[in-house]
N, C-alpha and C positions, 0 to 999 in steps of 0.2 A: 507679526513675528517677533521673536525675542532674540537678541544678539548677546552672546556671552563670549568673552575672550580672557585667556590667562596668558600673560606675556611677562618677560623679564622686567623687573622694576628698576630701571636705570637710576632713578633719583635715589632710592634707598642704597643701591650698590655703591654709587659714587660717594654718598654721605658716609657709608661705613668704611670705604677705602680711605677717605680723607681723615676719618677719626682713628685710623690704624687698626680697625677691627675686621678688615677684609683685605686679603693679600692681593698684590698686583697680579700674581699668577691666576688667582681665582677670577679677578675682574677681567683679565684678558681672555680667559677661557669662556666666560659667559657672554662677553661682548662679541667675540669672533667665532665661537664654537670650538669644539675639540678637534675638529678635522679628522674624526675617527672614521667617517664614511663620506662618500660623495654626497654633496649637498648639505653637509654639516657646517654651515656658516650662516651668518646673519647679515642682513642688509640695512637694518635700522634698529634704533632703540627708542623707547618711549618713557615719558614721565606721565603721571596721572593727567596733568594739564594738556600735554601734547596729544595724547590718545583721545581724551575727552573732546578736544577741539576737532580732531579728525572725524570722529563719529558724528558730532554735531554738524560739521560741514557736509557730511554725506547725507544729511537729512534724517538721521535717527533722533529719537526723542527720549526723554527721561534717562539721559546718560548718567550713570552712577558708578562710582568706584566702590566696590564692595569689600575689597581686601587690598592692603599694601604691606610690603615688607615680609611677606610669608616666605619661609625657607622651603626650597625644593632642591635637595642636594646642596650643591655649591651656590646655586642661583637664588636670589631674592626675586619673588614674582608678585604681580598684582593681578587682580581680577576686576573686570569692568563689565557692566551690563547696559543694554539700551533696548529700545523698542522701535519697531517700524511704525511710522504714523498710521493711524486708523484711516481706512479708505472711506470717503463720504458715501460711496455706493454700497458699502457692506452694511447689512442690517446689524443692529446691536442686540 
């Protein structure tokens, strides 16, 4: 199987905030959510390294970050892909 995730890119947002190109209000909104509806909040944030390590530790293979710093509204996001290991019992 193939795993694909698009998540907020904390590393880019923090760097943009530190450089003065990303406001504190926008950083707070994407970090904690808008609170516009029940469940609109976040429990975690990732960098490319932290999410890659998490997927690797979960046993996925060929982990690759395919996009970083992509804008999606206020948020910067990243995309990461990985594969489930091939089963030795499955024919090729």
